[in-house]
C-alpha positions as CSV (number, residue, x, y, z in Angstrom):
1,X,-19.2,-4.9,22.2
2,X,-18.5,-2.4,19.8
3,X,-16.1,-2.1,17.5
4,X,-14.6,1.4,16.3
5,X,-12.1,2.7,13.8
6,X,-10.3,5.5,14.4
7,X,-7.4,7.8,12.6
8,X,-4.7,9.2,14.7
9,X,-1.5,11.2,14.4
10,X,1.3,9.5,14.5
11,X,2.8,11.2,17.6
12,X,-0.3,11.0,19.3
13,X,0.0,6.8,19.2
14,X,2.0,5.9,22.2
15,X,-0.5,8.4,24.8
16,X,-3.6,6.3,23.4
17,X,-2.2,3.1,23.7
18,X,-1.0,3.8,27.4
19,X,-4.5,4.7,28.1
20,X,-6.0,1.5,26.4
21,X,-3.4,-0.8,27.7
22,X,-4.7,-1.0,31.5
23,X,-8.0,-2.0,30.4
24,X,-8.2,-6.2,29.8
25,X,-11.6,-5.7,27.9
26,X,-9.7,-3.6,25.0
27,X,-8.1,-5.4,22.2
28,X,-6.0,-3.4,20.0
29,X,-6.3,-4.2,16.3
30,X,-3.9,-2.5,14.3
31,X,-4.4,-2.8,10.7
32,X,-2.2,-0.7,8.0
33,X,-4.0,0.4,5.1
34,X,-0.6,0.9,2.8
35,X,0.6,-3.0,3.2
36,X,0.4,-4.9,0.0
37,X,-0.7,-8.3,0.3
38,X,1.8,-11.2,0.6
39,X,-0.4,-12.9,-2.4
40,X,0.2,-9.9,-4.5
41,X,4.2,-9.3,-3.4
42,X,4.8,-12.9,-4.0
43,X,3.0,-12.5,-7.4
44,X,4.8,-9.6,-8.5
45,X,8.0,-11.2,-7.7
46,X,6.8,-14.4,-10.5
47,X,6.3,-12.1,-12.7
48,X,9.7,-10.1,-12.1
49,X,11.8,-13.6,-12.2
50,X,9.8,-14.5,-15.3
51,X,10.1,-11.6,-17.1
52,X,12.2,-11.4,-20.6
53,X,14.6,-8.5,-21.0
54,X,12.1,-8.1,-24.7
55,X,9.4,-7.5,-21.9
56,X,10.8,-4.3,-20.7
57,X,10.0,-0.9,-22.0
58,X,11.4,2.6,-20.8
59,X,9.7,5.2,-19.6
60,X,10.1,7.3,-22.5
61,X,8.9,5.1,-24.8
62,X,5.3,4.1,-22.5
63,X,5.3,8.0,-22.6
64,X,5.2,9.1,-25.9
65,X,2.4,6.1,-26.5
66,X,0.7,7.2,-23.8
67,X,0.8,10.6,-24.8
68,X,-0.3,10.0,-28.5
69,X,-3.0,8.0,-27.1
70,X,-4.6,10.8,-24.8
71,X,-3.2,13.7,-27.2
72,X,-1.9,15.0,-24.0
73,X,1.2,17.2,-25.7
74,X,-1.1,19.1,-28.5
């Protein structure tokens, strides 16, 4: 047996699956590379639950600090 990884356009998916379905030796394992692992989702939710208002900063303040640090606007 061989393992093959392919990337296909969304509109070709159904056609490919209908072609592979009748083959009993073919095993299809779908993997979405954009998925966030469950452990990471749980970690973020836990951090959000434990965060205090003083832990947050506005995007404008963060951007100003980054611009100063990396000298983006000047």
